[in-house]
N, C-alpha and C positions, 0 to 999 in steps of 0.2 A: 504494500500500500504506500503510495507516494505521500509527500508531506501535505499537499493540498487535500488529498482524500482523507488523511488522518485528521486534519483540522476540521474538515466538514463533519466527519463522523463524531468527533468529540463534542462539537458544538451541538449536534443534534441529540446526542445521548452520552452525557458525561460518564466516565468509567467509575464504578464503585471501587472502593479500596479492597473489597474482598476479591476482586479480579486482578489485583496488582501482584506481580511476582518480584522477588529480589534475588538477583544472582550475585555471586562473589567471584572476583577475579584477582589472582595474586599479583603483587608487586614484588618481584624477586630482587634480592640483594646479591649480585654476582660476586661481590668481594668476599662474602662470607658463606656463600652457598646456602642461603636460607630465604625464607619468605619474610620480607620486611613488613608488609601489610596486605590486607585484603580490602579491595574496594567494593562497596555495596552499590549495585547497579539496578535501579528501579526500572521496570518495564510494564507496560499495559498489555492487554490480551492480544493486541495486534502489533506489538513491538513499539508502542508509543514511548517516548522518552519521559523522564520525570518532568521536564519543562513543559511538554505538551499536556501531560496529565494535570499539571498544576493549573494551566490556563483553562482547562475544561471545568474546573470546580467553581462553585458559587463563592463569592468574596469571603464569606464567613468561614468556609472550609479551607480556603487557600492559606489563611493565616497560620494554621497548624499542620498543614499537609507535610511540610518538611520534617517537623518534629515527629509526626506519626510514622513516617517512613524511616527515620533514624531509629526510633524505638523498635520498630519491627526488625530492622537490620541487626540491631544489637541482640535481640532475643534469638533470632534465627542463627546468627553467627555463633553465639555462645552454645546453642543447642547442637551446632555442627562441630564444636570442638575448639573454638577460638581461644577459650580460656587456658587450654593446655598447650597451645601452639607456640606461644611466645610472640606472635605477630600482632600488629596493631590493626585497627579497623578504620578505614578511610570512608568518611561519609560526605558525599557531594552535597553542597548547599547552594541554592540560589541566593546570592548575597543580598539582593534587594528585598527578600522576604524576611530577613532576620528581625528588623524592628529594634526592640530592646534586646541587646545581646544577652544580658543576664536572664531575662525572662525566657528567651529562646533556649538557652542552654540548660536551665534548671530541670525541666521535666525529662530531658534526654539523660542528664547525669543521674537522675533518680532511677530510671530504668537500668542504667549501667550498674549502679550500686546494687539494685535488686538481683541482678544476674551474676554479680561478682566480678564485673569488668571495671578495672580502675580507670579513672579519667585520663591518666597519662598515656593510655594505650589508644586513645581516640585521636583521629585527625579530621578536622573539618576543612574540606576542600571548597574554597569559595569560587563559584562560577559567576562571572559578571562583576567581579570586584572593581573593575575599572570605572563602572558607572556610579559607584558610591561616593558621597562627599568624604573628604579626607578625615574629618572628625569622626564620622561613623565607622570608617574602616579602622582607624586607630583604636576606637573603643572596642570593636569586636576582637581584635588581636589581644588587647590588654585583658579583657575579660577571660578569654581562652587561656592566656598565659597564667593568670592567677589561679584559675580553676584546675589547670593541668593539661587539657587537650592541646595538641599542636594545630597550627593553621597552615594551610597550603593555598597558594594562588594558582588558579587553573587557567591555562591558555597563554603561554608565553611562546612567541614564535617569530617569524620574519618581521623585520622592522623594529624588533626589540620592544614591541607593544607591551606595556606593563612593567618594563624593567625599572623605570624611574620610581614607580610605586613600590616595587620590591625593596629598593634601596631606602626609601623613605620610611616604610612601615615594618620592614623586616619580619615577614612570616618565616616559619622554620623551613618550609619546603616550597618548591615551585614545580608545577607540572608543565612540561613542554607540550606544545600542540602536536597531536598525532600526525597532522599533515606535514609538519616539518620533519619529524622523526622518520616516518615511513619512506621519505624520499631521499634520505641521505646516501643510500647505497647506489642510487642511479643519477642523482643530481649534484653536479659540482657546486652550483651556487648555493644549494641548501647545506652542503657540507661546510662551505665557507661561513655561512650564517651561524651554524652551530659551533664551529671552531672559534668564532669571535664571541659568541654569546656565553659559552660555558665558563671561561675564566672570569667574565664579568659577574656571573651569578656566584661563583665560588668566592670571589673577593668580598662579597657581602656576607659570607658565612652561611649561605643557604644550601640545603640539599636539593638535588635535581632529580626529578622523576621523569623518565622518558616513556611516554605512552606511544602506542602505534608500532610496537616492535613486531613486525610481521614476517621477518625472514632472518636467517642466520647472517647474511651479509650486513644487515642493519645492526644486528647485535654486535658483530665484530667491530663495526665502525664506532659504536658507542663505547665499547671497551677502550678503543684507541683514544677517545676523548676523555677517558677517565670517568664516564658516567656508569654507575653500577646499580642504580635503582631503575629497573626496567619492567615494562608491562605490555602485554599484547599477545596475539595469537601464537607467536613463536615461543612464548613463555608458557602460557596455558590459557585455554578458553574459559569464559565465565561458566559457572555451574549454579543451578538454582538450588538454594538452601543447602549448599555443600561448599566445602573449602578445598578446591583442587590444588594439588601439589605439583610444582614444576618438575619435569624430569631432570635427573642429574645432568644430562648433556646440556639442557637449556639453562639450568641455573648455575652451572659451574663457571668460574671465572676463566 
């Protein structure tokens, strides 16, 4: 179903939460041959993204949609064995929906405590962070830092979009755009972009997550750049309510 068809279907008949699924995809740390984190990926019955599902909801339901998805991801991941895995849980969040950071965070941390997951093992990955006013972005990061979870900025790529915000607000992690990463094995220009971008991010003291790792040549290029947190089909496919483990060949440095 294409994006226009999805939007039309959602407008006609919003998807109920009971029909939402959450899959988990590992982010491997190739320097230590381990899983650094599992990302929770929300999908609707026809493959709708979390953003599309969010837009389909009534205004009053939108306010807590991200919190409910995060709570479900925590419960499902813990049931699947996250507690004994040593890995973190990465929760994508639409930055514009956070509102009051403390009020957004509190019910999520309550569910984490109930399931035995400590706050320090949570990562909130902010999508659309570039659109937030600076004071709001700073408050989100500060609230997370005091409570324990890490913060990641999602979507850094060609043109260094978002790099200045990384330097100003200093999240713990940055996720590179998958379109940039997946092209580095075949595109000289994309390799030059990443070659320039990587040391800039490191100079800020931030960890880099490369998404879109879809082939062994891409993985090898990333190793050459010193990027060890990797995610994509070459590492492992997402699995619904399960925590897939990368094969030794794919996870090894």
